[in-house]
Every structure is written in C-alpha cells, then in structure tokens.
C-alpha positions in Angstrom: -42.5 -52.5 -16.8 -40.4 -55.5 -16.2 -41.0 -59.2 -16.8 -44.5 -60.2 -15.6 -45.8 -56.6 -15.9 -44.3 -55.6 -12.5 -43.2 -52.0 -12.3 -39.5 -51.4 -11.8 -38.5 -50.0 -8.5 -35.6 -47.6 -7.7 -34.7 -46.9 -4.1 -32.7 -43.7 -3.8 -30.5 -43.1 -0.8 -29.1 -39.6 -0.3 -25.9 -39.8 1.7 -23.2 -37.8 3.3 -20.9 -39.7 5.7 -23.2 -42.8 5.9 -20.7 -45.6 5.3 -21.4 -47.4 8.5 -25.2 -47.2 8.1 -25.1 -48.3 4.4 -23.0 -51.4 5.3 -26.1 -52.6 7.1 -28.9 -50.8 5.3 -28.3 -51.9 1.7 -28.2 -55.7 2.4 -31.4 -55.3 4.3 -33.0 -53.3 1.5 -31.9 -55.9 -1.0 -33.4 -58.7 1.1 -36.7 -56.9 1.6 -37.1 -55.7 -2.0 -34.8 -58.0 -4.1 -36.1 -56.8 -7.4 -35.4 -53.2 -6.6 -32.4 -51.2 -7.8 -30.6 -49.1 -5.2 -29.1 -45.8 -6.1 -26.8 -44.1 -3.6 -26.5 -40.4 -4.2 -23.3 -39.5 -2.3 -22.2 -35.9 -1.8 -18.5 -36.8 -1.8 -18.4 -38.2 1.7 -15.0 -38.1 3.3 -15.6 -41.4 5.1 -15.2 -43.8 2.1 -18.9 -44.2 1.4 -18.3 -44.2 -2.4 -15.6 -46.9 -2.1 -18.0 -49.1 -0.1 -20.7 -48.7 -2.8 -18.2 -49.4 -5.6 -17.4 -52.6 -3.8 -21.0 -53.6 -3.5 -21.5 -52.7 -7.2 -18.8 -55.2 -8.1 -20.9 -58.1 -6.8 -24.5 -56.7 -7.2 -25.6 -55.2 -10.5 -28.6 -53.6 -8.9 -26.6 -51.3 -6.7 -25.6 -48.0 -8.3 -23.6 -44.9 -7.3 -24.1 -41.3 -8.2 -21.1 -39.4 -6.8 -21.6 -35.6 -6.6 -18.9 -33.0 -6.2 -19.8 -31.7 -2.8 -22.5 -31.4 -0.1 -25.4 -30.4 -2.3 -28.3 -31.4 0.0 -31.3 -33.7 0.2 -33.6 -31.8 -2.2 -31.2 -31.9 -5.1 -30.4 -35.5 -4.3 -34.0 -36.5 -4.6 -34.2 -34.6 -7.9 -31.1 -36.3 -9.1 -32.6 -39.7 -8.3 -35.7 -38.9 -10.2 -33.7 -37.9 -13.2 -31.7 -41.1 -12.9 -34.9 -43.1 -12.8 -36.3 -41.4 -15.9 -33.0 -41.8 -17.8 -32.7 -45.4 -17.0 -36.3 -46.5 -17.6 
C-alpha cells in the first residue's frame, strides 16, 4: 500500500508496433490515473516504440519499459507484467 493506504496500481501495455498509439495513450492514462505506474512490454517493435518510451521515462518516473527480444505474444506479456508487479511491490 502507498501513502494513505491506497493500493499501488500498475497498468501493463503489451505492444508491438504501437508507437503512434502510445504517443496519445500514455499521456491520457497518466491524466486519468495519475498515481498509476505504466509498464510498456514491448516485443522489440521495429517502429521505435522503445525509443519513444525511453524518452517518456526521462521525464516521468512512473513510465517503465520492458523490452523483450522478439514477438512473444500477449499471454506472455501479461505474465511478464504480473511478475514485474510482484517484483516491484
């Protein structure tokens, strides 16, 4: 639990070639749920998704990137986000 007994929130976004969508989505998510952390699980997108997220991370400590080696799919991305959540409290 965080300050004030509020639960911590992690929003996991599984991505592959979603740069354009994430440019709009993440700022909206941060406005709607400002206390939430956002984890982007990117399957090595060739469109620069990871670079975009790294740029966002530089100015927002609640945005995180998990870069995976290749296109591993939605199911394993969800599991990876759950592991990340457990490992990071």
